[in-house]
N, C-alpha and C positions, 0 to 999 in steps of 0.2 A: 515426478513419476509420469504425469500426463505428457510432459515433453519427451521423455524416453519412449513412452508408448507410441506417440506420433512419429518419432524418428524410426522406430522399428517397423511400424506399419508401412511407412513410405518405402523402406528398404525392401521388405518382403513382398509388397504388392506392386511397387512401381520401379524397383531397382535403383532408388535414389541413394547414391554413395557420397554426395556432397550436400548434406541437408542444410536448409536455411529456415529460420523462423523470424516472424515479424511481430513486434510488440510495441505498445505505446512507450514513449520515453519515461512515463510516470509509472509504468508497471513495476511491481515489486522486484527488487534486485535479485531475488531468488531465480528469476528467469535468466538473468545474466550468468548466474552461477551454474544453472543447468546447461546453458549454451557452452560454457567453459568445460564443464565436466564431460559432456557428451559430444564435444567437438562439432557444434552446430554454428554456422555463420549467423550472426545476429544483426538484424536490421531494427533500428530504433526510429519510431515515427513521432513527429512533433505533436504536441497537444497545446495548440495556441490559445491565447486569450481571445475572447473573454470567457468562453465556456470551459476551456482546459480539457476538453475531450479529445481523444485520438482523432486525427484527420483521416477520414475514410478514403478520400481520393488518393492521398499519398500512400496509404497502405495498399490500395489496389494496384498502384503503379509498381510497387516493389515485388508483387507476386510473380513467380517464375516456376518452371518445372521442378526446381529443387526445393520449393517451399513445402515444409512438412506440417506447419501449424501456425495459426493466428492466435493472438491473445487479446483479451479485453478485461478490464477491471470493474468490479462491482462492490464497493468503490475502490479507487486506488489509495495507497497509503499516504503519499505526500499531501494531496489536496482534498482527499475525501470525495472526489468526483466520480460518478458512474459514467463509464464510456457508453457510447451508443451501441449497446449489445444487439439490439434489433437490426441495426444497420450492418454490424459485423456478421450477424447470422446470415443475412441476405447475401453478403459478399462471399462468405464461406461456402454457402450452398451453390452459388453461381460458379465458383471456381473449384468446387469439390475438394476443399481443404478442411481438416479438422479445426474446430474453434474451441479454445479453452477459456473458460470464464473464471477469473480469480476472485472468488467470493470469500477469501479467508478473513478479511477484515469485516466484510458485511455479515458473514456467518449467520448468527441467530438474530440479526436485526432486519436485514433486507427482506427476508421472507415474511416478516410481520408488519412491514410498513403499511400496506394497504389496510389490513385489519385494524391497525392502530389509528387510522385516519390520516395518514401522511401521504404526500405525493411519492410515487414510485415509478419505476421503469421496468419493462420486461427484461429478464436476465437469465432464465433457467431453461430447462428442457422443453418448455412450451414453445420455445424458438427452435425450429427444426435444424438450424445450422449449428447449434451448441452441441458439442460432442463430449465435453468433460467439464466438471466444475470442482474446484477445491474449496473446502469450507473448514475453518478452524473451530474445533469444539472447545479449545482452550482459551479462546478470547471471550466473546459474548455468550458462549455456551457455558462458561464458568467452570469448565473441567480443568484438571491439573495440566500444567505445561507439559508438552510432549505428545499431546493428542491432536490429531487432525484427520481429515478425510479427503479422499478424492473419489468423485462419482463419475461413472462412465455411462454414456447413453446405451451402449451395447456390451455384452460379455466378450464379443469378438475383439473389440478395441481394448478392453481391459487386459486380455491375455498377453498383449504385447509388452506389458510391464513385468511379467513374470520371468523368473530365471529357473531353468530346470537343467540339472546335470544328471543324465541317466546312467552314466558308466563310471562314476567315482567309486574308488575302492571302499569308501566308507558307506556306500549304499546310495540309493537314488535320493538326490537332494533337490527339493523344490522350494523356492522362496518367492513370495508375492511382491517384495520390494527391496530397496537397497538396505534397509535396516536389518534384514534377516529376522532373528528371534526378537520378539518384543516383550517387555515386562507385562505380565498379566495384571499387576497392580494398577498400571496406568489405564488399562481398558476398564477395569472394575471401577476405578475412580471416575472415569468418564460416564459410565452407565449410571453410577450413583448420583452424579451431578444432574444428568438429564432427568432422572426419575424424581429427584428432589425438587428441582425448579419447576419442571412440568411446562406444558404448553401455555397455561395461564400466566405462569411466572415469566416466561420469555416475552409474552405479549406486554405484560406490565413493565418489564425492563425496557422494552422498545419505546413505550410511551414516555418513560422517564428520561432515558438517555437521548433519544432523538429529539424529544421536546426541548431538552436543555440546549442541545446543539443549535436548534433553530432560534431559540431565544438569544443565544450568544451571537449568532450571525446577524439577527435583526438589531441587536443593541449596538454592534460595531457600526452598522449602517445608519443608525439613528442618533447615537450619542454625539453631541457637538464636539467633544474632545476626540473621540475615536474616529468618527467619520472624517475629520479634517486630516488625520494622519495615517489611517489604516484603510485597507481595501480588502474585502473578502474575495477570495479567488474562486470564481465560478459560482455555481449554485449547488452547494453541498446538500445532499438528501439524507445522509445517514448520521454518523456520530462524530466525524472529523470536520473541524472548521479551520481552514488555513487562511492566513492573511499576510499581505505585504505592507510595507511602509511607503508612504508617498514621499516624504521628505527626510525622515529620520533614518538612522541605521537600525534595521530590524533586529540585528544581533545585540545591540546595546539594550533594546527593549527586552529581549529574551533574558539577558543577564539581570536586568532590573527586576524582572518577574521572579527569577531564581532567588534574588535577595529577599523577596517577599514570600518565599516558600513554594512557588509554582515553577516546576521544572518542565517547561514546554519543549516540544521537539523543534529544533532549528532545521531549516530546509535550505537547499541551494538550487541554483539554476531554474528559476530565479530565487534570490534571497527572500526568505519568508519564514514563518513558523506556524505551527498548528497545535491545536488542543484536540486530543482524542477523548471524548467524554466517556466516563464509566459511571456506575451508580454513585460512588462517593463524590466525584466531581460534579455530577448532575445535581446533586443535592446542594452543592456549594456554588452554583454558577453565578449567583448575584455577587458573592464576595470576589469571585474570579474577575468579573467585569469591573468591580470597583477598584481592585488592585491593578488591573490593566489600565484603567483610566489614570490612576495615580502614577503608574510607571511611565505612561506616554507623556503626561504633563511634566514629570520630572525630567525626562530626556529632552523634551521641548525646551525647557528652561536652560538645560546645559547647552543645547545647540545655540540658543540665543546668546548665551554668555561667550561661547567660542567665537561666534560671528562678531560680537562686540569687541572682543580682544584681538580681532583680525586673524584668527586662526582658520577661518573658513568653515563652511558647513560640513557636517558629517566628519568631524575630527577623528583623530586616532582613538580607536576603541581599545579598552584594556581588559574587559571581562573575558571569561572562559570561552563562551560561544562566539563572541566577536573576534577573539584572537584566533581560534581554530578556523572558523569559516572565512575570516579575513585573509589568513595566510593561504588556505586552500584555494580560495577564489583568485588570488593574485599570482599563483604559480602556473605558468603555461605548460610546464611538464609535470604531470600528475604522478610521475614515478616517485617523487619525493614523498607525496602523501601515502602512496602504497608502501614505501619503506617504513614510514612512521607507523602505519597500521600493523605491518608485519612485526615490527618491534614490540608494539603493545601486546599482540597475541602471544609472542614468545614469552613475555613477562608472566602471562597467565600460567605457563607451564613450568616456571622456575620453582624448584623446591626451596 
């Protein structure tokens, strides 16, 4: 909705008819979905190693009179990295372009980082260039799925997401968003969750969840087994820890973890995987690390055996994650992947 609002604002105030938006390549794919839905030309900006934050100079070079919105993540979903929102804010102010901060994943963690004693970065309306923020109450707010919020700096910007039909034969129709009518039960469930957990509960959750993520990142860097084969991507400040493999096939490691009961998210471009800590996994972080060490050691032994047999390093992988991402990564034409995904979605609607 923030993207729609920015598009409408640019159309009504500047006459922009061929809108463009600029986002980090690691921004949530919902922004690609919005660009497709609302017919906005999309520019993806690299987030290079070693910090994996969006490159501000590249973003600045892409700005033109048709640019309707800039986006930054706090943090992003793939790697759990917070973009330089302060730098994006300065850029947005200088070029007079709305800046949206995606804090859906950070939600009820990022606002509590400082009070919990953790390192943080500015990300909210205290930065004058930030014009809208999205925050999921259903993630670390512990509300029922289907709840989320979008916050605007001004009511004037918010009104651009509204739809009003004044002359419909059924009467005047006004809707604040795409969803139209929303179930009151979800809103009541969200309110009940917020009241039940409370500010002190969210602070406690931040200490537990972010604390576990930091311990995990530190252990990957200090464990002789893990440090030799894995590399934490950037400096994660919140709940997500992403890591790459130095020599092994990361998807083989993901499959080995699945066999041990840990179903971690496989990533691509570059190949990696991550763990998004929650209260249950935070309580079990030591077992997670122990299983990861065992999985890495097991895959290292398999790799040595393949090399000894003359099959070469990083041999053919057979696990689910390895098979899926191995095929996807080897296809120059992604239309095949799109067709497979469409087929999967069709199956969900079969009676």
